[in-house]
Structures are given as C-alpha cells and as structure tokens.
A tleap script that builds the chain and sets N, CA, C and O, in Angstrom:
source leaprc.protein.ff14SB
mol = sequence {
  NMET LYS ILE LEU TYR ASP GLU GLU ARG ASP
  ILE LEU TYR ILE ASP LEU ALA PRO GLY LYS
  LYS VAL ARG GLU THR LYS PRO LEU ASN ASP
  ASP VAL PHE VAL ASP VAL GLY GLU ASP GLY
  GLU ILE VAL GLY ILE GLU ILE TRP ARG ALA
  SER VAL THR ILE ILE GLU PRO LEU ALA ARG
  HIE ILE ALA GLU LYS ALA ARG LYS ALA LEU
  GLU LEU VAL CLYS
}
set mol.1.N position { -33.193 -104.817 49.693 }
set mol.1.CA position { -33.167 -105.740 48.682 }
set mol.1.C position { -32.160 -106.870 48.428 }
set mol.1.O position { -31.355 -106.777 47.502 }
set mol.2.N position { -32.201 -108.086 49.353 }
set mol.2.CA position { -31.946 -109.187 49.125 }
set mol.2.C position { -32.404 -110.417 48.010 }
set mol.2.O position { -33.620 -110.555 48.143 }
set mol.3.N position { -31.830 -111.458 46.854 }
set mol.3.CA position { -32.264 -111.848 46.180 }
set mol.3.C position { -31.568 -112.988 46.512 }
set mol.3.O position { -30.357 -112.942 46.733 }
set mol.4.N position { -32.063 -113.778 46.558 }
set mol.4.CA position { -32.108 -115.407 47.409 }
set mol.4.C position { -32.098 -116.431 45.673 }
set mol.4.O position { -32.620 -116.193 44.583 }
set mol.5.N position { -31.327 -117.452 46.128 }
set mol.5.CA position { -31.713 -118.169 44.949 }
set mol.5.C position { -31.533 -119.693 45.349 }
set mol.5.O position { -30.534 -119.530 46.050 }
set mol.6.N position { -31.732 -120.814 45.401 }
set mol.6.CA position { -31.997 -122.464 46.094 }
set mol.6.C position { -31.742 -123.120 44.959 }
set mol.6.O position { -32.748 -123.397 44.306 }
set mol.7.N position { -30.593 -123.496 44.466 }
set mol.7.CA position { -31.187 -123.948 43.584 }
set mol.7.C position { -31.170 -125.709 43.249 }
set mol.7.O position { -31.557 -126.402 42.308 }
set mol.8.N position { -30.400 -126.013 44.764 }
set mol.8.CA position { -31.371 -127.351 44.851 }
set mol.8.C position { -33.054 -127.398 45.011 }
set mol.8.O position { -33.261 -128.576 44.719 }
set mol.9.N position { -33.648 -127.133 45.142 }
set mol.9.CA position { -35.048 -127.079 45.328 }
set mol.9.C position { -35.304 -125.938 44.150 }
set mol.9.O position { -36.525 -125.915 43.994 }
set mol.10.N position { -34.991 -125.454 43.696 }
set mol.10.CA position { -35.173 -124.183 42.402 }
set mol.10.C position { -36.576 -123.205 42.950 }
set mol.10.O position { -37.772 -123.099 42.679 }
set mol.11.N position { -35.570 -122.601 43.884 }
set mol.11.CA position { -36.601 -121.659 44.796 }
set mol.11.C position { -35.867 -120.552 44.867 }
set mol.11.O position { -34.679 -120.577 45.186 }
set mol.12.N position { -36.807 -119.000 44.442 }
set mol.12.CA position { -36.314 -117.617 43.904 }
set mol.12.C position { -36.617 -117.382 45.661 }
set mol.12.O position { -37.107 -118.263 46.368 }
set mol.13.N position { -36.300 -116.318 46.047 }
set mol.13.CA position { -36.792 -115.727 47.004 }
set mol.13.C position { -35.810 -114.279 47.227 }
set mol.13.O position { -34.638 -114.050 47.527 }
set mol.14.N position { -37.127 -113.413 46.864 }
set mol.14.CA position { -36.763 -111.791 46.879 }
set mol.14.C position { -37.273 -111.221 48.066 }
set mol.14.O position { -38.466 -111.024 48.296 }
set mol.15.N position { -35.961 -110.864 49.094 }
set mol.15.CA position { -36.042 -109.847 50.743 }
set mol.15.C position { -36.578 -108.831 50.322 }
set mol.15.O position { -35.825 -107.858 50.305 }
set mol.16.N position { -37.529 -108.670 49.991 }
set mol.16.CA position { -37.564 -106.670 49.598 }
set mol.16.C position { -37.538 -105.313 50.498 }
set mol.16.O position { -37.652 -104.152 50.104 }
set mol.17.N position { -37.280 -106.007 52.378 }
set mol.17.CA position { -36.744 -105.419 53.395 }
set mol.17.C position { -36.638 -106.268 54.601 }
set mol.17.O position { -37.241 -106.562 55.633 }
set mol.18.N position { -35.707 -106.475 54.025 }
set mol.18.CA position { -34.621 -107.491 55.275 }
set mol.18.C position { -34.871 -106.491 56.540 }
set mol.18.O position { -35.041 -105.292 56.762 }
set mol.19.N position { -34.790 -107.689 57.206 }
set mol.19.CA position { -34.659 -107.844 58.739 }
set mol.19.C position { -36.135 -107.243 59.443 }
set mol.19.O position { -36.053 -106.613 60.498 }
set mol.20.N position { -37.807 -107.534 58.636 }
set mol.20.CA position { -38.776 -106.981 58.948 }
set mol.20.C position { -39.270 -108.059 58.876 }
set mol.20.O position { -38.924 -108.780 57.940 }
set mol.21.N position { -40.265 -108.547 59.859 }
set mol.21.CA position { -41.029 -109.618 60.127 }
set mol.21.C position { -41.643 -110.133 59.305 }
set mol.21.O position { -41.520 -109.298 58.409 }
set mol.22.N position { -42.483 -111.221 58.734 }
set mol.22.CA position { -43.362 -111.633 57.678 }
set mol.22.C position { -44.421 -112.317 59.671 }
set mol.22.O position { -44.202 -112.957 60.699 }
set mol.23.N position { -45.611 -111.447 58.886 }
set mol.23.CA position { -46.925 -111.500 59.366 }
set mol.23.C position { -48.142 -112.636 58.868 }
set mol.23.O position { -48.831 -113.250 59.683 }
set mol.24.N position { -48.246 -112.767 57.577 }
set mol.24.CA position { -48.590 -114.331 57.010 }
set mol.24.C position { -47.659 -114.316 55.516 }
set mol.24.O position { -46.890 -113.428 55.148 }
set mol.25.N position { -47.997 -115.581 54.816 }
set mol.25.CA position { -47.743 -115.383 53.475 }
set mol.25.C position { -48.629 -115.798 52.605 }
set mol.25.O position { -48.415 -116.981 52.342 }
set mol.26.N position { -49.770 -115.254 51.882 }
set mol.26.CA position { -50.284 -115.527 50.950 }
set mol.26.C position { -49.827 -115.844 49.812 }
set mol.26.O position { -48.755 -115.493 49.320 }
set mol.27.N position { -51.033 -116.852 49.146 }
set mol.27.CA position { -50.216 -117.385 47.863 }
set mol.27.C position { -51.122 -116.360 46.930 }
set mol.27.O position { -52.096 -115.634 47.133 }
set mol.28.N position { -50.221 -116.712 45.715 }
set mol.28.CA position { -50.803 -115.892 44.309 }
set mol.28.C position { -51.248 -116.772 43.352 }
set mol.28.O position { -52.331 -116.739 42.768 }
set mol.29.N position { -49.967 -117.902 43.171 }
set mol.29.CA position { -51.057 -119.479 42.043 }
set mol.29.C position { -49.817 -120.482 43.205 }
set mol.29.O position { -49.167 -120.444 44.250 }
set mol.30.N position { -50.137 -121.198 42.155 }
set mol.30.CA position { -49.319 -122.183 42.568 }
set mol.30.C position { -48.237 -122.452 42.903 }
set mol.30.O position { -47.997 -123.452 43.580 }
set mol.31.N position { -46.761 -121.080 42.247 }
set mol.31.CA position { -45.642 -121.111 42.394 }
set mol.31.C position { -45.225 -119.693 42.961 }
set mol.31.O position { -44.143 -119.106 42.972 }
set mol.32.N position { -46.634 -119.319 43.486 }
set mol.32.CA position { -46.210 -117.767 44.078 }
set mol.32.C position { -46.202 -116.792 45.393 }
set mol.32.O position { -47.104 -115.993 45.139 }
set mol.33.N position { -45.803 -116.539 46.317 }
set mol.33.CA position { -46.092 -117.023 47.517 }
set mol.33.C position { -45.527 -115.143 48.128 }
set mol.33.O position { -44.439 -114.917 47.597 }
set mol.34.N position { -45.839 -114.304 48.736 }
set mol.34.CA position { -46.066 -112.764 49.326 }
set mol.34.C position { -45.911 -113.158 50.260 }
set mol.34.O position { -46.641 -114.019 50.752 }
set mol.35.N position { -44.826 -112.620 50.863 }
set mol.35.CA position { -45.174 -112.115 52.820 }
set mol.35.C position { -45.284 -110.755 52.671 }
set mol.35.O position { -44.826 -109.855 51.967 }
set mol.36.N position { -46.253 -110.961 53.822 }
set mol.36.CA position { -46.207 -109.779 54.303 }
set mol.36.C position { -45.647 -109.428 55.370 }
set mol.36.O position { -45.014 -110.290 55.981 }
set mol.37.N position { -45.705 -108.341 55.794 }
set mol.37.CA position { -45.122 -107.233 57.584 }
set mol.37.C position { -46.103 -107.383 58.233 }
set mol.37.O position { -47.007 -108.087 57.782 }
set mol.38.N position { -46.194 -106.915 59.185 }
set mol.38.CA position { -47.123 -106.226 59.664 }
set mol.38.C position { -47.414 -104.884 59.945 }
set mol.38.O position { -47.936 -104.416 60.957 }
set mol.39.N position { -47.043 -104.358 59.003 }
set mol.39.CA position { -47.587 -103.166 58.471 }
set mol.39.C position { -49.103 -102.623 57.030 }
set mol.39.O position { -49.782 -101.653 56.693 }
set mol.40.N position { -48.792 -104.478 56.581 }
set mol.40.CA position { -49.852 -104.874 55.715 }
set mol.40.C position { -49.017 -104.744 54.070 }
set mol.40.O position { -49.390 -105.125 52.960 }
set mol.41.N position { -47.400 -103.834 54.649 }
set mol.41.CA position { -46.996 -103.764 53.089 }
set mol.41.C position { -46.014 -105.938 52.541 }
set mol.41.O position { -45.787 -107.031 53.060 }
set mol.42.N position { -45.881 -105.344 51.494 }
set mol.42.CA position { -45.113 -106.807 50.745 }
set mol.42.C position { -43.725 -107.064 51.112 }
set mol.42.O position { -43.047 -106.230 50.511 }
set mol.43.N position { -42.880 -107.930 51.913 }
set mol.43.CA position { -41.989 -107.255 52.496 }
set mol.43.C position { -41.016 -108.526 51.877 }
set mol.43.O position { -39.794 -108.551 52.025 }
set mol.44.N position { -41.621 -109.331 51.324 }
set mol.44.CA position { -40.671 -110.974 50.592 }
set mol.44.C position { -41.833 -111.539 49.113 }
set mol.44.O position { -43.055 -111.489 48.975 }
set mol.45.N position { -40.752 -112.028 48.256 }
set mol.45.CA position { -41.542 -112.520 47.615 }
set mol.45.C position { -40.744 -114.161 46.977 }
set mol.45.O position { -39.558 -114.232 46.654 }
set mol.46.N position { -41.670 -115.265 46.924 }
set mol.46.CA position { -40.866 -116.838 47.309 }
set mol.46.C position { -41.800 -116.871 45.749 }
set mol.46.O position { -42.988 -116.724 45.461 }
set mol.47.N position { -40.477 -117.159 44.942 }
set mol.47.CA position { -41.260 -118.309 43.400 }
set mol.47.C position { -40.345 -120.090 43.550 }
set mol.47.O position { -39.222 -120.543 43.772 }
set mol.48.N position { -41.802 -120.579 43.237 }
set mol.48.CA position { -41.460 -121.618 43.520 }
set mol.48.C position { -41.062 -122.257 42.039 }
set mol.48.O position { -41.354 -121.267 41.370 }
set mol.49.N position { -40.611 -123.198 41.097 }
set mol.49.CA position { -39.977 -123.783 40.224 }
set mol.49.C position { -39.586 -122.373 39.770 }
set mol.49.O position { -40.484 -121.883 39.085 }
set mol.50.N position { -39.029 -121.946 39.857 }
set mol.50.CA position { -38.131 -120.499 39.870 }
set mol.50.C position { -37.556 -120.187 38.073 }
set mol.50.O position { -37.682 -119.243 37.293 }
set mol.51.N position { -36.882 -121.585 38.009 }
set mol.51.CA position { -35.962 -121.307 36.627 }
set mol.51.C position { -36.629 -121.678 35.039 }
set mol.51.O position { -36.191 -121.544 33.896 }
set mol.52.N position { -38.388 -122.404 35.832 }
set mol.52.CA position { -39.383 -122.304 34.764 }
set mol.52.C position { -40.306 -121.369 34.412 }
set mol.52.O position { -40.814 -121.110 33.321 }
set mol.53.N position { -40.514 -120.679 36.008 }
set mol.53.CA position { -41.469 -119.853 36.196 }
set mol.53.C position { -40.797 -118.199 35.530 }
set mol.53.O position { -41.337 -117.230 34.996 }
set mol.54.N position { -39.021 -118.626 36.000 }
set mol.54.CA position { -38.806 -116.826 35.817 }
set mol.54.C position { -37.768 -116.831 35.246 }
set mol.54.O position { -37.583 -115.707 34.781 }
set mol.55.N position { -36.481 -117.895 34.880 }
set mol.55.CA position { -35.197 -117.478 34.990 }
set mol.55.C position { -35.044 -117.917 33.389 }
set mol.55.O position { -34.355 -117.275 32.596 }
set mol.56.N position { -35.589 -118.785 33.136 }
set mol.56.CA position { -35.366 -118.938 32.002 }
set mol.56.C position { -36.415 -117.817 30.796 }
set mol.56.O position { -35.780 -117.028 30.096 }
set mol.57.N position { -37.761 -117.854 30.685 }
set mol.57.CA position { -38.358 -117.068 30.177 }
set mol.57.C position { -37.870 -115.291 30.402 }
set mol.57.O position { -38.205 -114.362 29.666 }
set mol.58.N position { -37.227 -115.233 31.318 }
set mol.58.CA position { -36.306 -113.630 31.238 }
set mol.58.C position { -34.726 -113.874 30.986 }
set mol.58.O position { -33.931 -112.971 30.727 }
set mol.59.N position { -34.509 -114.799 31.066 }
set mol.59.CA position { -33.459 -115.004 29.665 }
set mol.59.C position { -33.399 -115.360 28.443 }
set mol.59.O position { -32.398 -115.184 27.748 }
set mol.60.N position { -34.515 -115.925 28.026 }
set mol.60.CA position { -35.050 -116.228 26.527 }
set mol.60.C position { -35.200 -114.206 25.999 }
set mol.60.O position { -34.785 -113.729 24.943 }
set mol.61.N position { -35.902 -113.439 27.138 }
set mol.61.CA position { -36.589 -112.646 27.000 }
set mol.61.C position { -35.014 -111.342 26.517 }
set mol.61.O position { -35.192 -110.323 25.850 }
set mol.62.N position { -33.918 -111.698 26.963 }
set mol.62.CA position { -32.887 -110.764 27.196 }
set mol.62.C position { -32.087 -111.337 26.263 }
set mol.62.O position { -31.539 -110.411 25.666 }
set mol.63.N position { -31.777 -112.250 25.879 }
set mol.63.CA position { -31.078 -112.866 24.384 }
set mol.63.C position { -31.735 -112.844 23.489 }
set mol.63.O position { -31.207 -113.385 22.517 }
set mol.64.N position { -33.086 -112.303 23.252 }
set mol.64.CA position { -33.675 -111.489 21.473 }
set mol.64.C position { -33.325 -110.681 21.777 }
set mol.64.O position { -32.616 -110.112 20.947 }
set mol.65.N position { -33.537 -109.838 23.391 }
set mol.65.CA position { -33.134 -107.864 22.159 }
set mol.65.C position { -31.508 -108.427 22.580 }
set mol.65.O position { -30.642 -107.783 21.989 }
set mol.66.N position { -31.182 -109.096 23.144 }
set mol.66.CA position { -29.032 -108.842 22.475 }
set mol.66.C position { -29.329 -109.211 21.620 }
set mol.66.O position { -30.152 -108.296 21.608 }
set mol.67.N position { -29.692 -110.169 19.962 }
set mol.67.CA position { -29.827 -110.387 19.387 }
set mol.67.C position { -30.457 -109.557 18.213 }
set mol.67.O position { -30.089 -109.509 17.039 }
set mol.68.N position { -31.654 -108.821 18.920 }
set mol.68.CA position { -32.310 -107.572 17.952 }
set mol.68.C position { -31.237 -106.322 17.720 }
set mol.68.O position { -31.351 -105.574 16.749 }
set mol.69.N position { -29.883 -106.132 18.992 }
set mol.69.CA position { -29.172 -104.689 19.355 }
set mol.69.C position { -28.250 -105.390 18.776 }
set mol.69.O position { -27.391 -104.623 18.340 }
set mol.70.N position { -27.891 -107.013 18.453 }
set mol.70.CA position { -26.419 -107.178 17.685 }
set mol.70.C position { -27.139 -106.553 16.263 }
set mol.70.O position { -26.735 -105.400 16.109 }
set mol.71.N position { -27.998 -106.925 15.276 }
set mol.71.CA position { -28.751 -106.981 14.086 }
set mol.71.C position { -28.274 -105.497 13.722 }
set mol.71.O position { -27.613 -105.331 12.697 }
set mol.72.N position { -28.601 -104.414 14.549 }
set mol.72.CA position { -28.487 -103.552 14.655 }
set mol.72.C position { -27.847 -102.323 14.622 }
set mol.72.O position { -28.055 -101.114 14.521 }
set mol.73.N position { -26.608 -103.511 14.808 }
set mol.73.CA position { -25.286 -102.900 15.198 }
set mol.73.C position { -23.983 -103.428 13.599 }
set mol.73.O position { -22.755 -103.352 13.599 }
set mol.74.N position { -24.969 -103.945 12.402 }
set mol.74.CA position { -24.457 -104.862 11.660 }
set mol.74.C position { -24.637 -103.921 10.888 }
set mol.74.O position { -24.329 -104.028 9.701 }
savepdb mol mol.pdb
quit
C-alpha cells in the first residue's frame, strides 16, 4: 500500500494495490472516489478536499485521545 498526498490540490490517494491496473473509477460522494481493478477489487481510494474531509478530523480525534491519556497520567 502507498499513500500519496498532493498538498497543492488537497487530494489524498491511497493506493491499495500498487502496480494493478484501474478498470474504472466510481464516485462514492462528491469528495471520495474508488478505483476498481480488472477483477472487481478496490485498488485505490482518492479523497478530494482531504485536509477538511480526513486530515483535520483525524488530527482532532488523535489530539483528543492524547489529551485524555495525559489526564490519566497526572
């Protein structure tokens, strides 16, 4: 698996099967697209507006978990 992030375009791509060919791309919603391989398996996921859709929410979630863990240590 490879994860690529284009900061300029704010697109995150998760390549689940590097080297496999994409047969078609299917939209899941306005910001998430799934690449399907020749055997019908998911070979990649493209996320537009990744900083808003994935990165910021994930960072907030991790920060909250860390804050709670630090409170337990006190």
